[in-house]
N, C-alpha and C positions, 0 to 999 in steps of 0.2 A: 515506333523507331526501332525496335528489335527486329521487325519485318524487312525493313530497309537494310538494315545492318547485315542481318542474315544474308539478303540477296547479295549486297556488295561483297561480302566473304566468300560466297559461293561463286562468283564471277572471277574475283581475284584468283581463287585457288584453280579455276579451270584455265587459266590464262597464263600461270607462273610454270616456268619451267623446273624440272624435279630439281631439288637441293642437294647439294652433297652434305653428308655428316661427317661430320669430325669426330675423331676417335678420342682424343686428349684435349676438352676444351683448356684454353690458355687463359681466359678471364671469366667472370660470372658472365658477361654479356654473351660472349660466345656459348654458354652453356646452354643459353636460349635462342641460337641461331637457328636458321632453317624451322622447320614445321615442329612447333615445340608444344608439347602438352600443358594445356592450363592445369591439368590434375598434377603434374610435377612441380610448377610453380605455385600453385595453392599450398601443395605439401611442404613446400620449403619455407613457408609461412603457419606452419602447424594448422593449416585451413583445408587441408587435402578433402574434408568432408562436404564441403560445397562444388567439389568437381562436378557430379553430375547435375547439378543446378545450373551450371555454367554449360557445360557439353550439350544439355537437352535444350538450351536455347540457342545453340548455335556457335558459343564459346569455346572453339576448341583449339585453337592455336593464339598463342600470347603475342605474336606478331600483329595480330588485327585489333589489341586492346590499348597499345600506347596512343601518344598522341591525343589525348582527350577523345577517343573513340567510345571507348566505356566511361560513364559518369556515375557521379553520385546518385542519379535519378535511374539508371538502370540496375544499379544494385539493389537498389530499393523496390524496383519492378520483380527482382528477382528473390524478394523477401530477405536480404542481407542487410542488416542495421547494425548499430551499437559499435562496439569495440571492434568487431570483426572488418566492418564495413571501413572504418579508420585505418586498418591496418591494409586493406585491399587498395583503398584509395591512394594510400602512401606509397607502395609497391607500383601501382600504376604510373605514378608519376614519372617514376624512373625507367619505365619502358621507352623505347625508341618508337616513333612513329612508323605507321604501318609502311610496306614498300609501295613505292609508286606502280601504277600499272600503267604501260604505255599503249 
């Protein structure tokens, strides 16, 4: 599952045009627009210690975590369980689905 997801992310990243960053986000959602660090997202939940685990498994952009892309099963495979898993799952549920590739 992770290999397929990593390949999909690589294909999407290679076909997407560069995104402009916003100097001053106007909402929490725009804070995570564009290529956004999973580490920053995790740190916002006081779970920044998991950033290396996510990134070393190809999850380095939160745009590709929402929309049920990352599941509880994926978190278990990464060794994330218990309260931290619940916190991440709750925050995954509010992320937008990934952008469509044309």
